[in-house]
C-alpha positions as CSV (number, residue, x, y, z in Angstrom):
1,M,40.8,-50.6,-44.0
2,R,39.3,-48.8,-46.9
3,L,36.6,-51.2,-47.1
4,M,35.8,-50.4,-43.4
5,L,35.8,-46.6,-44.1
6,T,33.4,-47.2,-47.2
7,T,31.1,-49.4,-45.4
8,A,30.9,-47.2,-42.1
9,A,30.2,-44.0,-44.6
10,A,27.6,-45.9,-46.4
11,L,25.8,-47.2,-43.4
12,A,25.8,-43.6,-41.8
13,L,24.5,-41.9,-44.8
14,G,21.9,-44.7,-44.7
15,A,20.7,-43.9,-41.3
16,C,20.7,-40.1,-42.0
17,C,18.3,-40.3,-45.2
18,H,16.3,-43.3,-44.3
19,S,12.9,-42.3,-42.8
20,P,11.1,-45.2,-41.3
21,R,7.7,-45.7,-42.3
22,T,5.4,-44.3,-39.6
23,A,1.5,-44.8,-38.9
24,A,0.9,-41.5,-40.9
25,D,2.6,-43.1,-44.1
26,A,0.4,-46.3,-43.7
27,P,-2.8,-46.4,-46.1
28,A,-6.0,-45.7,-44.1
29,P,-8.2,-48.7,-43.4
30,A,-11.3,-48.7,-45.4
31,A,-13.9,-47.1,-43.7
32,D,-17.4,-49.0,-42.8
33,P,-20.1,-46.8,-44.5
34,A,-22.0,-47.8,-41.5
35,T,-20.3,-45.8,-38.9
36,A,-17.9,-43.4,-41.3
37,E,-20.5,-40.5,-40.3
38,E,-20.2,-41.1,-36.8
39,T,-16.5,-40.9,-36.4
40,A,-15.6,-38.5,-39.2
41,V,-14.1,-35.3,-37.5
42,E,-13.4,-32.1,-39.6
43,P,-10.2,-30.7,-39.3
44,T,-10.0,-27.2,-38.0
45,E,-7.6,-24.4,-39.1
46,W,-5.8,-22.5,-36.6
47,Q,-6.8,-18.9,-36.6
48,E,-4.8,-16.2,-35.2
49,P,-6.4,-14.6,-32.5
50,V,-7.6,-11.2,-32.6
51,M,-5.3,-8.5,-30.8
52,P,-7.0,-6.2,-28.5
53,T,-7.3,-2.5,-29.0
54,A,-5.3,-0.4,-26.5
55,E,-8.8,0.6,-25.2
56,E,-9.7,-2.9,-24.5
57,A,-6.1,-3.8,-23.0
58,A,-6.5,-0.8,-20.5
59,K,-10.1,-2.0,-19.7
60,A,-9.1,-5.5,-19.1
61,S,-6.2,-4.3,-17.0
62,A,-8.5,-1.9,-15.0
63,D,-10.9,-4.7,-14.4
64,A,-8.4,-7.0,-13.4
65,Q,-6.8,-4.5,-11.0
66,A,-10.1,-3.7,-9.4
67,A,-11.1,-7.7,-9.0
68,A,-7.5,-8.2,-7.5
69,E,-8.5,-5.3,-4.8
70,A,-11.9,-6.2,-4.3
71,G,-12.9,-7.1,-0.5
72,V,-9.6,-7.1,0.7
73,V,-7.1,-4.5,2.3
74,Y,-4.9,-4.2,-0.8
75,V,-1.3,-3.6,-0.8
76,G,1.2,-3.0,-4.3
77,E,4.6,-2.0,-5.1
78,D,3.7,1.6,-4.0
79,K,3.6,0.9,-0.5
80,K,6.9,-0.5,-0.2
81,G,8.5,0.5,2.9
82,G,5.3,1.8,3.8
83,A,2.6,1.0,6.8
84,V,-1.1,0.1,6.5
85,M,-3.7,-0.1,9.3
86,M,-6.5,-2.9,9.3
87,K,-9.0,-4.5,11.8
88,T,-9.2,-8.1,12.6
89,G,-11.6,-10.0,10.4
90,E,-10.3,-8.3,7.2
91,T,-8.1,-9.7,4.8
92,L,-4.5,-8.5,3.7
93,R,-3.4,-8.9,0.3
94,I,0.4,-8.1,-0.9
95,E,0.6,-8.4,-4.5
96,L,3.7,-7.4,-6.2
97,G,5.0,-7.9,-9.8
98,S,7.5,-10.4,-10.6
99,I,8.5,-13.0,-13.7
100,P,7.8,-16.3,-12.4
101,T,8.2,-17.7,-16.1
102,A,11.8,-16.7,-15.6
103,G,12.1,-18.0,-12.2
104,Y,11.9,-14.9,-10.3
105,V,9.1,-15.1,-7.7
106,W,8.5,-13.5,-4.5
107,T,8.4,-15.3,-0.9
108,V,7.5,-14.4,2.4
109,A,10.5,-14.1,4.3
110,E,9.2,-12.8,7.5
111,A,5.5,-12.4,8.6
112,P,4.2,-11.0,11.7
113,A,3.2,-14.0,14.1
114,F,-0.5,-12.6,14.5
115,M,-1.1,-12.8,10.7
116,K,-2.0,-16.2,8.9
117,Q,-1.3,-16.8,5.5
118,V,-4.4,-18.0,4.0
119,A,-3.8,-18.1,-0.1
120,E,-1.3,-17.3,-2.6
121,G,-2.5,-16.4,-6.2
122,G,-0.8,-14.8,-9.4
123,R,-2.5,-13.2,-12.5
124,P,-1.1,-11.6,-15.5
125,T,0.1,-8.1,-15.9
126,N,-1.4,-7.4,-19.3
127,P,-4.5,-9.9,-19.2
128,A,-5.6,-8.7,-22.7
129,Y,-2.4,-10.5,-24.5
130,Q,-1.5,-12.8,-21.8
131,N,-4.8,-14.8,-21.7
132,L,-4.5,-14.8,-25.8
133,P,-4.1,-18.6,-26.8
134,G,-0.7,-19.7,-27.0
135,Y,0.9,-16.6,-25.4
136,T,3.6,-17.5,-23.0
137,G,6.1,-15.6,-20.6
138,G,5.5,-11.9,-19.7
139,N,5.6,-10.4,-16.2
140,H,2.8,-11.4,-13.4
141,Y,1.7,-10.4,-10.2
142,I,2.1,-12.7,-7.6
143,S,-0.1,-12.2,-4.4
144,F,-0.2,-13.4,-0.8
145,D,-3.1,-13.2,1.4
146,F,-3.1,-12.9,5.1
147,Q,-5.9,-12.7,7.8
148,P,-5.1,-11.6,11.8
149,V,-5.5,-13.9,14.5
150,E,-5.3,-11.1,16.9
151,A,-4.5,-7.4,17.2
152,G,-0.7,-6.5,16.8
153,S,1.8,-4.6,15.0
154,G,4.8,-6.1,12.9
155,T,6.5,-6.3,9.8
156,F,6.3,-8.2,6.7
157,K,9.3,-8.9,4.7
158,L,9.4,-10.4,1.1
159,T,12.1,-11.2,-1.3
160,E,12.2,-11.7,-4.8
161,G,14.6,-14.2,-6.7
162,R,14.9,-17.8,-7.9
163,P,14.5,-20.1,-5.0
164,W,17.3,-22.4,-6.2
165,E,19.8,-19.8,-6.0
166,T,20.4,-20.0,-2.6
167,D,23.7,-18.2,-2.5
168,E,22.3,-15.1,-4.6
169,D,21.2,-12.3,-2.9
170,P,17.6,-11.2,-3.5
171,M,16.6,-9.3,-6.7
172,D,14.7,-7.4,-4.9
173,T,13.1,-7.1,-1.2
174,F,9.7,-5.6,0.0
175,E,8.9,-4.2,3.4
176,L,5.4,-3.5,5.2
177,T,4.5,-2.7,8.8
178,V,1.0,-3.6,9.2
179,T,-0.9,-3.0,12.3
180,V,-4.2,-4.7,13.2
181,T,-6.9,-3.3,15.6
182,E,-10.0,-4.6,16.9
C-alpha cells in the first residue's frame, strides 16, 4: 500500500511540475535569406492610451449627445412620465441610460399601434474614456427609434432589467405619451 501511495505522489508531482514542450520552445527554423525580409515582422510594444483631459471628455460627451439628437424628436430620461408631440414623417428616438455589460437592458414592453420601430442602438455614456483601446464595461445609452404610420395618441412603456430574470420585477420603468399629428 505504501508503495502505491509513493508512486501516486511521484506521478502527481511529476504531472504538476512537468511542462510539455510547446511550439514556442522549439528552435526557430533557419530563415531563407531570400525571403527573410519579406516575412519579417517587427514586434510592437503596447503603449498605454493617452487619457483625455476633462475638457476633451466634456466635448466628446457633448458631441455624442448632439449627434444622438440630430434629425430626430429626442426623448431622454428627463421625459420619464411626460409627453411629446410630433408629426408624421418624423422619427422619435427614446434613449435611456443602462448597464448592458451587467445584463441590464431596456426593452419596449408596450408601444402605440400607430408607431413602428425602425431601429435600435447604443452608445457609451462617456465616449472619451469608453472608446479607448481595451476599455470594457460601463454605462451605456440604449436607444429605440420609432416612426408613426399614422396620426394618433398613445403611451410607450419600457422596462429595464435582465431579460433572463423573468420572475423579477423590472429594475426601472419608463413611460412616455406621444401624440402624432398630420
